[in-house]
C-alpha positions in Angstrom: 0.0 0.0 0.0 1.3 3.4 -0.9 1.4 6.0 2.0 -1.2 8.7 1.9 0.0 12.0 0.4 1.0 14.4 3.1 -0.1 18.1 2.8 2.7 20.4 1.8 3.9 23.2 3.9 1.7 26.3 3.2 -1.3 24.3 2.1 -4.3 25.1 4.1 -7.5 23.2 4.2 -10.6 25.3 4.4 -12.2 25.2 7.8 -15.0 22.7 7.9 -18.4 24.3 7.1 -17.0 27.6 5.8 -17.5 26.8 2.2 -21.0 25.6 2.8 -21.9 28.7 4.8 -20.6 31.1 2.1 -22.7 29.3 -0.5 -25.8 29.5 1.6 -25.5 33.3 2.0 -28.6 34.8 3.6 -30.0 31.4 4.2 -27.1 30.8 6.7 -28.5 33.6 8.9 -30.8 32.8 11.8 -34.5 33.1 11.0 -35.0 36.6 12.7 -32.1 38.0 10.7 -33.4 36.5 7.4 -36.8 38.1 8.1 -35.2 41.5 8.8 -33.1 41.3 5.6 -36.2 40.3 3.6 -38.2 43.3 5.0 -35.3 45.7 4.3 -34.9 44.5 0.7 -38.6 44.7 0.2 -38.7 48.3 1.6 -35.8 49.4 -0.6 -37.5 47.8 -3.7 -40.8 49.6 -3.0 -39.0 52.9 -2.5 -37.0 52.6 -5.7 -40.2 51.6 -7.6 -42.1 54.6 -6.3 -39.2 57.0 -7.0 -38.9 55.8 -10.6 -42.6 56.1 -11.2 -42.8 59.6 -9.7 -39.8 60.9 -11.7 -41.1 59.3 -14.8 -44.5 60.9 -14.5 -42.7 64.3 -13.8 -40.5 64.2 -16.9 -42.9 62.3 -19.3 -45.2 64.2 -21.6 -48.6 65.1 -20.1 -50.8 62.0 -19.8 -53.8 60.8 -17.9 -51.8 59.6 -14.8 -49.7 62.8 -14.6 -52.8 65.0 -14.9 -54.8 63.0 -12.3 -52.0 62.8 -9.8 -50.1 66.0 -10.7 -50.1 67.6 -7.2 -48.8 64.4 -5.6 -46.0 64.1 -8.1 -45.0 67.8 -7.7 -45.0 67.5 -3.9 -42.6 64.5 -4.2 -40.3 65.9 -6.9 -39.9 69.5 -5.7 -37.5 70.7 -4.6 -35.1 67.8 -4.1 -35.5 66.1 -7.5 -36.3 69.1 -9.7 -34.7 69.1 -13.2 -33.0 72.2 -14.4 -31.3 72.5 -17.8 -30.3 76.2 -17.7 -26.6 75.3 -17.8 -26.8 73.8 -21.3 -29.3 75.3 -23.7 -30.6 77.2 -25.4 -29.5 80.3 -23.4 -27.2 79.7 -20.5 -27.5 82.1 -17.5 -25.5 85.3 -18.0 -26.3 86.9 -14.7 -25.1 86.6 -11.1 -28.1 86.3 -8.8 -27.5 86.8 -5.1 -30.2 86.3 -2.4 -30.3 88.8 0.5 -32.5 88.7 3.6 -33.2 91.0 6.5 -35.2 90.7 9.7 -37.5 92.7 11.9 -36.6 92.1 15.6 -38.7 92.8 18.6 -36.6 93.8 21.7 -37.5 92.8 25.3 -38.7 96.4 25.9 -41.2 96.2 23.0 -39.2 98.3 20.6 -38.6 96.9 17.1 -35.5 97.1 15.0 -34.9 96.3 11.3 -31.6 94.7 10.5 -29.5 95.5 7.4 -29.6 93.2 4.4 -27.5 90.1 4.8 -26.0 88.5 1.7 -26.9 84.9 2.1 -25.4 83.9 -1.2 -22.0 85.4 -0.1 -22.2 83.1 3.0 -22.5 80.1 0.7 -19.7 81.3 -1.6 -17.4 81.5 1.5 -18.2 77.9 2.3 -17.4 76.8 -1.3 -14.3 78.9 -2.2 -11.1 77.0 -1.5 -13.0 73.9 -0.3 -12.2 70.8 -2.5 -15.3 69.0 -1.4 -18.0 71.7 -0.7 -21.3 70.5 0.6 -24.4 70.0 -1.6 -26.2 72.4 0.8 -23.8 75.3 0.3 -23.8 74.8 -3.5 -27.5 74.3 -4.2 -29.9 74.8 -1.3 -30.4 78.6 -1.5 -29.9 78.9 -5.2 -32.5 76.2 -6.0 -34.9 77.6 -3.4 -34.9 81.0 -5.2 -35.3 79.3 -8.6 -38.2 77.3 -7.1 -39.8 80.5 -5.8 -39.5 82.6 -9.0 -40.7 79.7 -11.1 -43.9 79.3 -9.1 -44.9 83.0 -8.6 -46.1 85.8 -10.9 -44.6 89.3 -11.2 -46.8 90.4 -8.2 -45.3 87.7 -6.0 -48.5 85.7 -6.0 -48.1 81.9 -5.8 -49.3 79.7 -8.6 -51.1 77.0 -6.6 -49.8 74.6 -4.0 -46.3 74.6 -5.5 -46.0 78.3 -5.0 -47.1 78.1 -1.4 -44.6 75.3 -0.8 -41.8 77.4 -2.2 -42.6 80.3 0.1 -42.4 78.0 3.2 -39.2 76.5 1.9 -37.5 79.8 1.3 -38.7 81.2 4.6 -37.4 78.2 6.6 -34.0 78.6 4.9 -33.8 82.2 6.0 -34.8 81.4 9.5 -32.2 78.6 9.6 -29.6 81.2 8.9 -30.9 83.9 11.2 -32.3 81.8 14.1 -35.3 82.7 16.2 -33.3 85.4 18.1 -31.1 88.1 16.5 -29.4 91.2 17.8 -30.8 90.7 21.3 -34.4 90.3 20.3 -36.9 87.9 18.8 -37.3 87.7 15.0 -40.9 88.5 14.1 -40.7 89.1 10.3 -38.3 88.5 7.5 -38.0 89.9 4.0 -36.1 88.5 1.0 -34.8 90.1 -2.1 -32.6 89.1 -5.1 -29.7 91.2 -6.5 -29.2 90.4 -10.2 -26.0 91.6 -11.8 -25.4 90.9 -15.6 -22.0 89.4 -16.4 -19.9 91.9 -18.3 -19.0 90.8 -21.8 -15.4 89.7 -22.5 -12.9 92.4 -23.7 -12.9 91.1 -27.3 -16.7 91.3 -27.6 -18.5 94.2 -29.3 -21.5 93.9 -26.9 -22.5 96.8 -24.8 -24.2 95.4 -21.7 -25.1 97.3 -18.6 -23.8 95.6 -15.4 -26.0 97.6 -13.1 -27.5 95.5 -10.3 -31.3 95.3 -10.1 -33.3 94.2 -7.1 -36.5 92.3 -6.6 -38.0 92.7 -3.1 -40.6 90.3 -1.7 -43.2 91.2 0.9 -42.5 90.9 4.6 -43.3 87.4 6.0 -44.4 87.0 9.6 -42.4 84.3 11.3 -42.0 82.7 14.7 -40.0 79.9 16.3 -42.0 77.2 14.5 -40.5 78.4 11.2 -37.0 77.4 12.4 -36.4 73.7 11.4 -36.7 71.7 14.6 -38.1 74.7 16.5 -41.1 74.7 18.8 
């Protein structure tokens, strides 16, 4: 009889049962864990399906479903998943738009004070400039909120339906998040927002003659309280 082959140095036999366990995957987990994984996968699948349907109805041509459930689709899509193609065509933006805000503050003695205009856009620019990985909030939150507002209001600042009302609340809460419920030793009772639009000067080699004067669009005063601060009471 020939002697059995001896394992060479360095050869390792897989631990007993490891190969079977890796093949079984989720089935190797105890029953409670398998149930939790199944529920999590099901929830993710449902969310992905709902998200795809909502976005599809938003970008697809008008149809029976989008007309019947238009408000629900808009409430889901705006403002986080809004589509914006101004960067590409047909006319890219040629203006710098800054958003300013100021507040009316009530002092403990009952007197009121109106603050100066605060350049909220400049605050975001400071967060972005020199930062190799700026946050999505600093880059887009305020800018998209202003686009959302102007796209859902007429020239008299009147909202166009539910979307317009939602944009007002969204913009108001962003301002209150920057200011806080108390400012300059008093309580913030009203806020006002405006835009400052400055056309970009043409390049030196261009024959265009464009005014670079800044124009302003002031919104009405909005009453606020602590409930308008995200997480406030």
